C-alpha positions as CSV (number, residue, x, y, z in Angstrom):
1,X,-22.9,-25.5,-38.9
2,X,-19.6,-27.3,-38.9
3,X,-16.5,-25.5,-37.5
4,X,-13.1,-26.9,-38.5
5,X,-10.6,-27.8,-35.8
6,X,-8.2,-25.2,-37.2
7,X,-10.7,-22.4,-36.8
8,X,-11.6,-23.5,-33.3
9,X,-7.9,-23.6,-32.3
10,X,-7.3,-20.2,-33.8
11,X,-10.2,-18.6,-32.0
12,X,-9.1,-20.2,-28.7
13,X,-5.6,-18.9,-29.2
14,X,-6.8,-15.4,-29.9
15,X,-9.1,-15.4,-26.9
16,X,-6.3,-16.7,-24.7
17,X,-3.8,-14.1,-26.0
18,X,-6.3,-11.3,-25.3
19,X,-6.9,-12.5,-21.8
20,X,-3.1,-12.6,-21.1
21,X,-2.6,-9.1,-22.6
22,X,-4.9,-7.5,-20.0
23,X,-2.6,-5.4,-17.8
24,X,-3.4,-4.7,-14.2
25,X,-3.5,-1.1,-13.2
26,X,-2.7,0.2,-9.7
27,X,-3.2,3.7,-8.6
28,X,-0.9,5.2,-6.0
29,X,-2.2,8.0,-3.8
30,X,0.5,10.5,-2.8
31,X,-0.1,12.5,0.3
32,X,1.6,15.9,0.3
33,X,1.5,18.5,3.1
34,X,3.0,22.0,2.9
35,X,4.7,21.9,6.4
36,X,6.5,19.4,8.6
37,X,4.4,17.3,10.9
38,X,4.3,18.0,14.6
39,X,6.6,15.9,16.9
40,X,5.6,12.3,17.2
41,X,3.3,11.6,20.2
42,X,4.5,9.1,22.8
43,X,2.3,6.0,22.9
44,X,3.0,3.1,25.2
45,X,3.6,0.0,23.1
46,X,1.2,-2.8,24.2
47,X,2.5,-6.2,25.2
48,X,3.5,-8.3,22.2
49,X,0.8,-10.4,20.5
50,X,1.7,-13.6,18.7
51,X,1.2,-13.2,14.9
52,X,1.1,-9.4,15.0
53,X,3.5,-6.5,14.7
54,X,2.8,-3.1,16.3
55,X,2.6,-0.2,13.9
56,X,3.3,3.0,15.9
57,X,1.0,6.0,15.6
58,X,1.7,8.8,13.2
59,X,0.4,12.2,12.0
60,X,-1.7,12.0,8.9
61,X,-2.7,14.9,6.7
62,X,-6.5,15.4,6.7
63,X,-8.4,18.3,5.1
64,X,-5.5,20.8,5.5
65,X,-4.3,19.8,9.0
66,X,-2.3,17.1,10.8
67,X,-4.4,14.6,12.7
68,X,-3.0,11.9,15.0
69,X,-3.6,8.4,13.9
70,X,-3.1,6.0,16.9
71,X,-0.9,2.9,16.6
72,X,-2.5,-0.4,15.7
73,X,-1.6,-4.0,15.1
74,X,-0.6,-5.3,11.7
75,X,-1.1,-9.0,11.0
76,X,2.4,-10.5,10.7
77,X,3.6,-11.7,7.3
78,X,5.9,-14.5,7.9
79,X,9.3,-14.1,6.2
80,X,8.8,-10.3,5.9
81,X,9.8,-7.3,8.0
82,X,7.4,-4.3,8.7
83,X,8.8,-1.0,7.6
84,X,7.0,1.9,9.3
85,X,5.5,4.8,7.4
86,X,7.2,8.2,7.7
87,X,7.1,11.7,6.5
88,X,9.9,12.8,4.1
89,X,10.8,16.3,3.0
90,X,10.9,16.4,-0.8
91,X,10.8,19.3,-3.3
92,X,9.7,21.9,-0.6
93,X,6.9,19.8,0.8
94,X,6.3,16.8,3.1
95,X,5.3,13.5,1.6
96,X,3.9,10.5,3.4
97,X,5.7,7.3,2.7
98,X,3.3,4.5,3.7
99,X,4.4,1.6,5.9
100,X,4.9,-1.7,4.1
101,X,6.2,-5.3,4.4
102,X,9.7,-5.9,3.0
């Protein structure tokens, strides 16, 4: 069976276009609590570690109640700044805004 160069190029173009048309989907989980979180707990900040940024502890919403999540180290992303997560009052409820690199 002999395939012409035109047909082969057309098929290649169609496959390439289809591959480029695939969109990536990302799901975002929104954490909503009906009441304000308790006061933030005091945690001593450990001594600085090269290549890491300290992410303070926070209250997380878990099965209908707030549970304390202790602080931990985030691997530093050079050229970016760590923005800590926080609870924000919106539309009569409290929503968790996750920490992120900016």
